[in-house]
C-alpha positions as CSV (number, residue, x, y, z in Angstrom):
1,M,10.5,-57.1,17.5
2,K,12.0,-56.7,20.7
3,M,15.0,-54.1,20.9
4,K,18.2,-54.9,22.5
5,H,20.6,-52.0,23.4
6,A,23.3,-51.5,25.7
7,W,20.5,-50.8,28.7
8,V,17.9,-53.5,27.9
9,P,19.9,-55.9,25.6
10,L,18.3,-57.2,26.6
11,A,17.7,-59.4,23.8
12,L,20.4,-71.1,16.9
13,A,19.7,-77.5,15.1
14,A,22.6,-75.9,13.1
15,V,25.5,-77.4,12.1
16,A,26.8,-79.4,14.2
17,C,30.0,-78.6,16.2
18,G,30.0,-80.5,19.5
19,D,28.7,-79.7,23.0
20,P,30.6,-76.3,23.7
21,P,33.4,-76.8,26.7
22,P,32.5,-75.7,30.0
23,P,32.9,-71.9,30.4
24,A,36.4,-70.9,32.1
25,T,35.8,-70.2,36.1
26,P,34.7,-66.6,35.8
27,T,37.0,-64.1,37.9
28,P,35.2,-64.4,41.5
29,P,32.8,-61.6,41.6
30,P,33.0,-58.6,44.3
31,A,30.7,-58.8,47.3
32,A,27.3,-57.5,47.2
33,S,28.4,-54.3,48.7
34,S,31.2,-53.5,46.5
35,A,31.7,-51.5,43.8
36,P,32.2,-52.6,39.8
37,P,35.6,-53.9,38.9
38,P,38.1,-51.5,38.8
39,V,39.1,-49.5,35.9
40,V,42.2,-51.0,33.9
41,T,44.8,-49.6,31.9
42,A,46.6,-51.0,29.1
43,S,49.2,-52.3,31.2
44,A,46.5,-54.5,33.3
45,S,46.5,-58.3,32.8
46,V,44.3,-58.0,30.1
47,S,46.8,-56.5,28.1
48,A,50.4,-56.4,27.3
49,P,52.6,-53.6,28.1
50,E,54.5,-53.5,24.6
51,G,52.8,-55.2,21.5
52,P,50.9,-58.2,21.0
53,P,52.5,-61.1,23.5
54,P,52.5,-64.5,22.1
55,F,49.5,-66.3,22.3
56,D,48.9,-68.6,25.2
57,P,45.1,-70.2,25.1
58,S,44.8,-70.3,28.6
59,K,45.6,-66.5,29.4
60,F,43.4,-65.9,26.4
61,R,40.3,-67.2,27.7
62,G,41.0,-65.9,31.0
63,A,41.2,-62.0,29.5
64,L,38.0,-62.6,27.6
65,D,36.3,-64.4,30.4
66,A,37.3,-61.2,32.6
67,V,35.7,-58.7,30.1
68,I,32.4,-60.2,29.9
69,D,32.2,-60.8,33.8
70,A,33.4,-56.8,34.1
71,T,30.2,-56.0,32.0
72,F,28.1,-58.2,33.8
73,A,29.0,-56.6,36.8
74,Y,28.4,-53.1,35.5
75,E,24.9,-54.2,34.2
76,P,23.6,-57.1,36.7
77,Q,20.3,-57.1,35.0
78,R,21.6,-58.1,31.9
79,A,24.0,-60.8,33.7
80,T,20.6,-62.2,35.0
81,A,19.4,-62.4,31.6
82,S,22.2,-64.1,30.4
83,G,22.3,-66.8,32.9
84,Y,24.9,-65.1,35.3
85,H,23.8,-65.2,38.6
86,A,26.3,-63.5,40.6
87,Y,24.6,-60.4,41.1
88,D,20.9,-61.7,40.9
89,D,20.0,-59.4,43.9
90,Q,21.9,-55.9,42.8
91,W,21.3,-53.3,40.5
92,P,23.8,-51.3,38.1
93,K,25.6,-48.0,39.7
94,L,23.8,-44.7,38.0
95,G,25.6,-42.2,39.7
96,A,27.5,-39.6,37.2
97,A,31.0,-40.8,38.8
98,E,30.6,-44.3,38.3
99,E,29.7,-43.8,34.9
100,A,32.4,-41.9,34.2
101,S,34.6,-44.9,35.6
102,Q,32.9,-47.0,33.4
103,I,33.2,-45.6,30.3
104,Q,37.1,-45.1,30.7
105,D,37.3,-48.8,31.7
106,L,35.3,-50.2,28.9
107,R,37.8,-48.2,26.7
108,A,40.5,-49.5,28.2
109,R,39.3,-53.1,28.0
110,A,38.5,-52.3,24.0
111,E,41.8,-51.0,23.5
112,A,43.5,-54.0,25.2
113,L,41.3,-56.7,23.3
114,R,42.5,-54.9,20.0
115,I,45.9,-55.7,21.1
116,I,45.2,-59.4,22.1
117,A,43.4,-59.8,18.7
118,K,47.0,-58.9,16.8
119,S,48.7,-61.9,17.8
120,A,45.7,-64.5,18.8
121,P,45.4,-67.2,15.9
122,D,42.3,-67.3,13.4
123,K,41.7,-71.0,14.8
124,A,42.2,-72.5,18.1
125,D,41.0,-75.5,20.0
126,P,37.9,-74.3,22.3
127,K,38.8,-76.7,24.9
128,E,41.8,-74.6,25.8
129,A,41.0,-70.9,24.3
130,G,37.3,-71.1,25.0
131,T,36.8,-70.6,21.6
132,D,37.5,-71.8,18.0
133,R,37.7,-68.5,16.8
134,P,40.2,-66.4,18.8
135,A,41.3,-63.7,16.4
136,V,37.6,-62.8,15.5
137,D,36.2,-63.5,19.0
138,A,38.4,-60.4,20.9
139,R,37.6,-57.8,17.9
140,I,34.0,-58.7,18.6
141,L,34.1,-58.4,22.5
142,A,36.4,-55.0,21.6
143,D,33.4,-53.5,19.5
144,W,30.9,-54.4,21.9
145,V,32.6,-53.0,25.2
146,D,33.4,-50.1,23.2
147,A,29.8,-49.7,22.0
148,M,28.4,-49.8,25.7
149,A,30.8,-46.7,26.3
150,E,29.8,-44.6,23.1
151,T,26.1,-45.2,24.1
152,L,26.7,-43.9,27.7
153,E,28.9,-41.2,26.2
154,S,26.9,-40.0,23.3
155,V,23.3,-41.2,24.0
156,R,23.6,-40.5,27.6
157,P,20.1,-42.1,28.8
158,L,20.0,-41.4,32.3
159,E,20.1,-37.9,31.4
160,T,17.9,-37.5,28.2
161,N,15.7,-40.6,28.7
162,A,13.4,-40.1,31.8
163,S,12.0,-44.0,31.1
164,A,15.5,-45.4,30.9
165,V,15.6,-46.3,34.9
166,L,12.0,-48.0,34.7
167,M,13.2,-50.0,31.6
168,I,16.3,-51.1,33.7
169,V,14.1,-52.0,37.2
170,G,11.3,-53.8,34.7
171,Y,14.0,-55.8,33.1
172,G,15.7,-56.8,36.2
173,I,12.7,-58.3,38.4
174,E,11.0,-59.5,35.3
175,R,13.6,-61.8,34.3
176,L,14.1,-63.3,37.9
177,L,10.4,-64.4,37.4
178,A,10.5,-65.2,33.5
179,H,12.3,-68.3,33.7
180,P,13.0,-71.2,36.0
181,F,17.0,-70.8,36.0
182,A,16.8,-71.3,40.2
183,P,13.9,-72.2,42.9
184,L,11.5,-69.8,43.7
185,H,12.8,-69.4,46.7
186,Q,16.3,-68.1,45.4
187,R,14.9,-66.0,42.7
188,M,12.5,-64.5,45.2
189,N,15.2,-63.8,47.8
190,S,17.3,-62.0,44.9
191,A,13.9,-60.2,44.1
192,A,13.4,-59.0,47.4
193,S,16.8,-57.2,47.7
194,R,16.4,-55.7,44.4
195,L,13.0,-54.6,45.3
196,A,14.2,-53.0,48.7
197,Q,16.6,-51.0,46.6
198,I,14.3,-49.3,44.0
199,P,13.5,-46.4,45.6
200,E,17.3,-45.3,46.0
201,L,17.9,-46.6,42.4
202,L,15.3,-44.1,41.2
203,K,16.3,-41.4,43.3
204,V,19.8,-41.6,41.7
205,A,18.2,-41.5,38.6
206,R,16.0,-38.7,39.2
207,G,19.2,-36.5,40.0
208,R,21.1,-37.2,36.3
209,L,17.8,-36.5,34.7
210,K,18.7,-33.0,32.8
211,S,17.1,-32.6,29.4
212,P,14.3,-35.6,29.2
213,S,13.0,-35.7,25.5
214,K,9.4,-35.5,24.5
215,A,9.2,-39.1,23.2
216,S,10.8,-40.5,26.7
217,L,8.4,-38.1,28.7
218,E,5.1,-39.6,27.0
219,N,7.1,-43.3,27.1
220,M,7.4,-42.8,31.1
221,Q,3.6,-42.4,31.5
222,I,3.1,-45.6,29.6
223,V,5.9,-47.7,31.3
224,A,5.3,-46.1,34.9
225,A,1.6,-46.9,35.0
226,G,2.6,-50.6,34.1
227,L,5.3,-51.1,36.1
228,A,3.7,-49.6,39.3
229,K,0.7,-52.0,38.7
230,L,3.2,-55.5,38.0
231,L,4.8,-54.7,41.7
232,V,1.7,-54.9,43.2
233,S,0.0,-57.8,41.1
234,D,0.0,-61.3,42.7
235,A,3.2,-61.9,40.4
236,L,5.1,-60.5,43.4
237,K,2.4,-62.0,46.1
238,P,4.1,-65.4,46.5
239,D,2.3,-68.0,49.0
240,A,4.8,-68.8,51.4
241,K,4.0,-72.7,50.5
242,A,5.6,-71.8,47.4
243,L,8.4,-70.3,49.5
244,D,9.5,-73.7,51.1
245,G,7.1,-72.4,53.7
246,D,9.5,-69.0,54.6
247,A,6.8,-66.5,55.5
248,P,9.2,-63.6,56.3
249,L,10.6,-63.8,52.6
250,A,7.0,-63.8,51.4
251,Q,6.1,-60.6,53.6
252,R,9.5,-59.1,52.8
253,V,8.6,-59.1,48.7
254,K,5.4,-58.1,49.2
255,E,6.2,-55.4,51.3
256,S,9.4,-54.2,49.0
257,A,7.2,-54.6,46.1
258,A,4.6,-52.2,47.5
259,A,6.7,-49.7,48.4
260,A,9.1,-49.8,44.7
261,S,5.6,-49.5,43.1
262,K,4.6,-46.3,45.3
263,A,8.1,-44.9,44.4
264,I,7.4,-45.3,40.9
265,E,4.5,-43.7,41.1
266,A,6.2,-40.5,43.1
267,Y,9.3,-40.8,40.3
268,A,7.1,-40.3,37.0
269,A,4.7,-37.2,39.4
270,D,8.1,-35.6,39.7
271,V,9.4,-35.7,36.3
272,K,6.0,-35.0,34.8
273,A,5.8,-31.8,37.2
274,A,9.1,-30.8,36.7
275,Y,9.1,-31.4,33.0
276,P,6.0,-30.7,31.4
277,I,5.6,-32.8,27.9
278,D,4.1,-29.4,25.9
279,K,7.1,-27.9,26.8
280,A,9.7,-30.6,26.2
281,E,11.6,-31.3,22.5
282,N,13.1,-34.1,20.9
283,K,16.7,-33.6,20.5
284,P,18.5,-35.7,17.7
285,L,22.1,-37.3,18.6
286,G,23.3,-36.3,15.4
287,A,24.8,-38.2,12.3
288,A,28.5,-38.3,13.9
289,G,27.1,-39.7,17.0
290,W,24.7,-42.1,15.5
291,G,27.2,-43.6,12.8
292,K,29.9,-44.1,16.0
293,V,27.8,-46.3,17.9
294,A,26.2,-47.8,14.6
295,R,29.3,-48.7,13.5
296,L,30.7,-50.3,16.7
297,R,27.6,-51.8,18.4
298,E,26.1,-53.1,14.8
299,G,29.1,-53.2,12.1
300,V,28.0,-50.9,10.0
301,T,30.4,-49.6,7.5
302,E,27.9,-47.2,5.5
303,S,27.4,-43.5,6.2
304,P,24.0,-42.7,7.9
305,A,23.2,-40.8,4.9
306,D,23.8,-44.1,2.8
307,V,21.7,-46.4,5.4
308,R,18.9,-44.0,5.3
309,A,19.3,-44.1,1.1
310,M,19.2,-48.1,1.7
311,G,15.7,-47.9,3.8
312,E,14.3,-45.2,1.0
313,A,15.3,-47.9,-1.9
314,E,13.9,-50.7,-0.1
315,I,10.4,-49.0,0.6
316,K,10.8,-48.6,-3.4
317,R,11.4,-52.2,-4.3
318,L,8.9,-53.2,-1.7
319,N,6.1,-51.1,-3.1
320,G,6.9,-52.5,-6.7
321,E,5.7,-56.1,-5.4
322,L,3.1,-54.8,-3.2
323,D,1.5,-53.0,-6.7
324,A,2.3,-56.0,-8.5
325,L,0.3,-58.1,-5.9
326,V,-2.5,-55.5,-5.9
327,K,-2.7,-56.1,-9.6
328,Q,-3.1,-59.9,-9.9
329,S,-5.3,-60.4,-6.5
330,G,-6.8,-57.3,-5.6
331,K,-10.2,-56.1,-6.6
332,P,-11.0,-53.6,-9.3
333,G,-9.7,-50.0,-8.2
334,D,-7.9,-51.4,-5.5
335,T,-5.2,-49.3,-4.2
336,R,-2.5,-50.0,-1.8
337,A,-3.9,-49.1,1.6
338,S,-7.3,-50.5,0.4
339,F,-5.9,-53.9,-0.5
340,L,-4.0,-54.1,3.0
341,K,-6.8,-52.6,5.2
342,R,-9.1,-55.8,4.2
343,Y,-6.9,-58.3,6.0
344,E,-5.9,-55.2,8.7
345,T,-9.7,-55.6,9.4
346,D,-9.7,-58.8,10.4
347,T,-8.6,-58.9,14.0
348,P,-9.0,-61.0,16.7
349,K,-11.3,-59.9,19.7
350,V,-10.2,-58.5,22.7
351,G,-9.8,-61.5,25.2
352,Q,-8.9,-63.8,22.3
353,V,-5.4,-62.3,21.6
354,L,-3.5,-64.6,23.2
355,A,-5.3,-67.7,21.8
356,D,-5.4,-66.7,18.4
357,Y,-1.7,-66.2,18.6
358,R,-1.4,-69.8,19.5
359,A,-3.4,-70.8,16.6
360,A,-1.4,-68.8,14.3
361,N,2.0,-69.8,15.9
362,K,1.3,-73.9,14.8
363,V,0.3,-73.1,11.5
364,A,4.2,-71.5,11.0
365,E,5.7,-74.3,13.1
366,D,3.6,-77.4,10.7
367,W,5.1,-75.4,7.7
368,L,8.5,-75.6,9.2
369,R,8.6,-79.3,10.1
370,K,7.5,-79.9,6.5
371,S,10.2,-77.9,5.0
372,D,13.6,-77.8,3.9
373,F,14.6,-74.3,5.3
374,V,16.4,-75.1,8.2
375,T,17.2,-77.6,11.0
376,V,15.3,-77.3,14.2
377,P,15.8,-78.6,17.5
378,W,12.5,-79.4,18.2
379,D,13.1,-81.7,21.4
380,R,14.5,-78.5,23.0
381,A,11.6,-75.6,21.9
382,K,9.4,-74.9,24.6
383,L,7.7,-71.9,24.2
384,E,4.9,-70.4,26.2
385,I,2.8,-67.4,24.7
386,V,2.2,-64.8,27.3
387,P,1.2,-60.7,27.4
388,S,4.0,-58.4,27.0
389,P,5.5,-57.1,30.5
390,P,4.3,-53.8,31.5
391,H,8.0,-51.9,30.9
392,L,7.5,-52.8,27.2
393,R,4.1,-52.2,26.4
394,G,5.1,-48.4,25.7
395,V,7.4,-49.6,22.7
396,S,6.9,-52.8,21.7
397,F,4.2,-54.7,19.9
398,A,5.8,-58.3,20.7
399,S,9.1,-59.6,21.8
400,L,10.7,-62.8,22.8
401,N,12.2,-63.4,26.1
402,A,14.3,-66.4,25.6
403,A,16.1,-68.1,28.8
404,G,19.9,-66.9,29.2
405,P,22.2,-68.5,27.1
406,L,24.2,-69.0,30.0
407,D,21.4,-70.8,31.6
408,D,20.5,-74.5,31.9
409,V,17.1,-74.0,31.1
410,E,15.9,-73.4,27.5
411,D,12.3,-72.1,27.5
412,A,11.1,-68.9,26.0
413,R,8.2,-66.3,26.5
414,F,6.5,-65.2,23.6
415,E,5.3,-62.1,24.6
416,V,2.4,-60.1,22.9
417,N,1.1,-56.5,23.5
418,E,-2.3,-57.7,24.4
419,P,-4.8,-54.8,24.5
420,D,-7.5,-55.0,27.5
421,A,-10.8,-53.8,28.2
422,A,-8.8,-50.5,29.9
423,T,-6.6,-49.9,27.2
424,P,-7.8,-46.5,25.7
425,A,-9.7,-46.8,21.9
426,A,-7.2,-45.2,19.8
427,Q,-4.5,-47.7,21.3
428,K,-7.0,-50.6,21.4
429,Q,-7.5,-50.2,17.7
430,A,-4.0,-49.8,16.7
431,L,-2.7,-52.9,18.4
432,L,-5.7,-55.1,17.7
433,A,-4.9,-53.9,13.7
434,F,-1.2,-55.0,14.5
435,H,-2.1,-58.5,15.4
436,S,-4.5,-59.0,12.6
437,H,-4.8,-62.5,12.0
438,G,-2.6,-62.4,9.0
439,G,-0.1,-60.5,10.8
440,M,0.0,-63.4,13.7
441,E,1.4,-65.4,11.1
442,N,4.3,-63.4,10.2
443,V,5.0,-62.0,13.9
444,S,5.4,-66.0,15.1
445,M,7.8,-66.6,12.3
446,H,9.7,-63.3,13.4
447,E,9.9,-63.9,17.4
448,A,10.0,-67.7,17.7
449,L,10.5,-70.5,15.0
450,P,12.6,-69.8,12.8
451,G,12.9,-66.3,14.0
452,H,14.5,-65.3,17.8
453,Y,14.0,-68.7,19.5
454,L,15.6,-70.3,17.1
455,Q,18.2,-68.2,17.1
456,A,18.6,-68.3,20.8
457,L,18.4,-72.0,21.2
458,I,21.0,-72.7,18.4
459,A,23.5,-69.8,20.1
460,R,23.4,-71.5,23.3
461,K,25.6,-74.3,21.5
462,A,28.6,-71.6,19.9
463,P,31.9,-72.8,21.2
464,S,32.5,-69.5,22.5
465,R,31.2,-67.4,25.2
466,V,31.6,-64.4,23.7
467,R,29.4,-65.6,20.7
468,R,26.8,-67.1,23.5
469,V,26.6,-64.1,25.1
470,V,27.1,-61.1,22.7
471,W,23.9,-60.1,20.9
472,V,23.7,-57.5,18.3
473,S,20.5,-56.2,16.7
474,S,21.6,-55.9,13.2
475,Y,22.4,-59.6,13.3
476,G,19.5,-60.8,15.9
477,E,16.3,-58.6,14.3
478,G,18.2,-59.1,10.7
479,W,17.5,-62.5,10.9
480,A,14.3,-62.9,12.5
481,H,12.9,-60.1,9.7
482,Y,15.0,-62.0,7.0
483,V,13.1,-64.9,7.8
484,E,9.6,-63.4,7.1
485,E,10.4,-62.9,3.3
486,A,12.4,-65.8,2.7
487,A,9.9,-68.5,4.3
488,V,7.0,-66.9,2.0
489,A,9.6,-66.9,-1.0
490,A,10.4,-71.1,-0.2
491,G,6.5,-71.5,0.2
492,F,5.0,-70.4,3.6
493,A,1.5,-69.1,2.8
494,G,-0.1,-69.8,6.1
495,K,-4.0,-70.0,5.6
496,D,-4.2,-68.0,2.5
497,P,-1.1,-67.1,0.2
498,V,-1.9,-63.9,-1.0
499,R,-2.9,-62.6,2.8
500,A,0.5,-64.7,3.6
501,K,2.7,-62.3,0.7
502,A,0.5,-59.2,1.5
503,I,1.1,-59.2,5.4
504,M,4.7,-60.0,5.0
505,L,5.4,-56.6,2.6
506,R,3.4,-54.7,5.0
507,F,5.8,-55.6,7.8
508,A,8.5,-55.3,5.6
509,L,7.4,-51.5,4.2
510,Q,7.0,-50.6,8.2
511,R,10.6,-52.2,9.1
512,A,11.9,-49.9,5.9
513,V,10.2,-47.1,6.6
514,R,12.0,-47.5,10.6
515,V,15.2,-47.1,8.6
516,V,14.5,-43.7,7.7
517,V,12.8,-42.8,10.4
518,D,16.1,-43.7,12.8
519,V,18.5,-41.9,10.9
520,G,16.4,-38.9,10.0
521,E,15.4,-38.3,13.6
522,N,18.9,-38.8,15.0
523,D,20.3,-36.8,12.6
524,G,18.2,-33.5,12.7
525,S,16.5,-34.1,9.4
526,L,12.8,-35.4,10.5
527,T,10.9,-34.6,13.5
528,V,8.9,-37.1,15.5
529,E,6.2,-35.8,13.9
530,A,7.6,-36.4,10.3
531,G,8.7,-39.6,11.3
532,E,5.0,-40.5,12.1
533,K,3.7,-39.2,8.9
534,R,5.9,-41.8,7.1
535,L,5.2,-44.3,9.0
536,M,1.3,-43.8,8.6
537,E,1.7,-42.8,4.8
538,D,4.4,-45.4,3.5
539,A,3.5,-48.5,5.9
540,F,0.1,-47.7,6.4
541,L,0.0,-48.0,10.4
542,Q,-3.0,-46.2,12.2
543,K,-1.8,-43.1,13.8
544,E,-1.2,-44.8,17.3
545,A,0.8,-47.4,16.1
546,A,2.9,-44.8,14.2
547,R,3.6,-42.7,17.0
548,I,4.9,-45.6,19.3
549,E,7.2,-46.3,16.3
550,A,8.1,-42.8,16.2
551,R,8.7,-42.4,19.5
552,R,10.9,-45.2,20.0
553,A,13.7,-43.8,17.3
554,I,14.2,-41.2,19.9
555,V,14.4,-43.2,23.1
556,W,16.2,-46.3,21.5
557,P,18.2,-44.6,18.8
558,V,20.6,-47.0,16.6
559,N,18.0,-50.0,16.8
560,M,15.4,-49.2,14.5
561,F,17.2,-49.2,11.0
562,T,18.7,-52.5,12.1
563,Y,15.6,-55.1,11.1
564,T,15.9,-54.0,7.1
565,Y,19.7,-53.6,7.2
566,G,20.3,-57.2,8.7
567,K,17.9,-58.5,6.3
568,L,19.4,-56.6,3.1
569,H,23.0,-57.6,4.2
570,I,21.7,-61.4,5.0
571,M,20.6,-61.3,1.4
572,K,23.8,-59.9,-0.1
573,L,25.6,-62.7,1.8
574,R,23.4,-65.5,0.8
575,D,23.6,-64.4,-3.0
576,K,27.6,-64.4,-2.6
577,V,27.7,-68.2,-1.0
578,K,25.0,-69.1,-3.9
579,A,27.6,-67.6,-6.5
580,K,30.4,-69.4,-5.1
581,Q,28.9,-72.4,-4.6
582,G,26.6,-72.9,-7.8
583,A,24.6,-75.8,-7.7
584,A,25.8,-77.3,-4.8
585,F,24.2,-74.5,-2.8
586,S,21.8,-75.2,-0.3
587,Q,19.5,-73.1,1.7
588,K,18.7,-74.7,4.7
589,S,22.6,-75.5,4.9
590,F,23.2,-71.6,4.6
591,H,20.5,-71.0,7.1
592,D,22.2,-73.5,9.7
593,R,25.7,-72.6,9.2
594,L,25.0,-68.5,9.5
595,L,22.9,-69.6,12.6
596,A,25.7,-71.4,14.5
597,T,27.9,-68.3,14.3
598,G,25.9,-66.8,17.2
599,S,24.1,-63.4,17.3
600,V,27.1,-61.1,15.9
601,P,28.3,-58.3,13.7
602,L,27.1,-59.6,10.1
603,P,30.3,-59.0,8.9
604,Y,32.0,-61.0,11.9
605,A,29.4,-63.8,11.3
606,A,29.9,-63.9,7.4
607,E,33.8,-64.2,7.9
608,I,33.1,-67.0,11.0
609,A,30.6,-69.1,8.8
610,F,32.0,-68.8,5.1
611,G,35.7,-67.3,5.5
612,P,37.0,-64.0,5.1
613,E,36.9,-64.2,1.1
614,L,33.1,-63.5,1.7
615,S,33.1,-60.9,4.6
616,L,30.5,-57.9,4.4
617,K,33.0,-55.6,4.9
């Protein structure tokens, strides 16, 4: 259930299309001390001065690469995560003037891309143009960079989210440690540089913070404590022998990490003193702002009110299925809550969570190997199940951390928010309930195979740099949530078929209520407390887990709705394809073709995979 967005985007053995061509030589990155790329205008090299220019495959490829590379310069931590390592020793420029310049530049680039898209052909040779679908790729990238600008302008994360800078820090350091994309010496050298810059980064971010939400202040306390602890852990105390005998580097990493840890603690203490939680408010983003970000980032064509109604209708449908299951398999007098409670109480012991997840993941993989559900490149899958990094423990129960799509390595970390002996009792109980043994099978489907990890593996082979790099939640989380229900419908039973369906419905209810909470808390019709209540009553979450969920809608707006929204639109597309193909329809072929598009907004994915006549627009 990992979330990706403009600040932490973090975040597919499909139809054979051959190996993708090597990416065009990127625009040479600026030196470490230089500023991000200058603002471009409609007359710059990425656009045409008057109307759409004639299509030139080489220039087209260079124009799109230049835009992607510019976004990497603006978000070095995302560049690292994507496998573009020119900025591994840098952080984003967080000053107000730099942000205003970025917004202007991103909007100009989006406008230029839309001009380019008008003259781009529907299809091309990827060896020449860098993509098989030039017009679609230009539109996808235009929406994506426009969404980055809109998020900065409407959401204003550095002004309203006290934990935003901590998420950047956690993401930027952890991604250097998580995957062996380069020798440890090289990665630790980059880490040392980033660590040394953290105190100044926090200073700039503190100056930008003006009206932090109550939810972000609560999240900050969780994230700051865990992140400060991570920076003084063994992960950042490398042995000189592991660094090719470079003792000075080992010492620099250790000292810079310790200083950064103290700076984080000081930042959190300062913010806490300046903005007491009991006096803070949760100000909604507003329906108009929510709708615009959802349209640009996720390809949403419905109004916020219609999206919320979609969530309410899905809650009603899922409750009908749950009632039928209770009637068929429950005990006399069972309610929905009591029926689900029996499965929720079957929890692992503290200290056994990761081991039990490994066993549950094997159950899911064994079924997938025998089923005709989707093609899996088993020879490439290298998954490790590990604890969640500290910066995600306040907003995530479990997540997938895969190597960057531009990296040579293909490993992934299935990260689990595992309670320990020091975890507060209420939080520990809520986490263990989430990690029930039946739940583990469902979560494994979502995070690993055939969910996020399969997406990541297949996306790496997309014949387009745009579709390898772009990741949108309505597709990414939509697919991972979709496979939970589709797998059960296709025969996945885990160790108990009734439990498998019951847990699938419970998780689906949680995602459907998220739609209501995401829209409601951000259009102002729901308070965080009201959202928490809906999650407890309609999704059967314990209070602490419901609070984490309700808080997330404010900390990361325009994200929680994407799971159910994406699932429903994939189901809608599947029904349209099935109706068109009739007896020739194959679920496996449908899944393979959809995954081969990369994780782009679903209207674009439908157009790429099945043609404009089956578009979801």
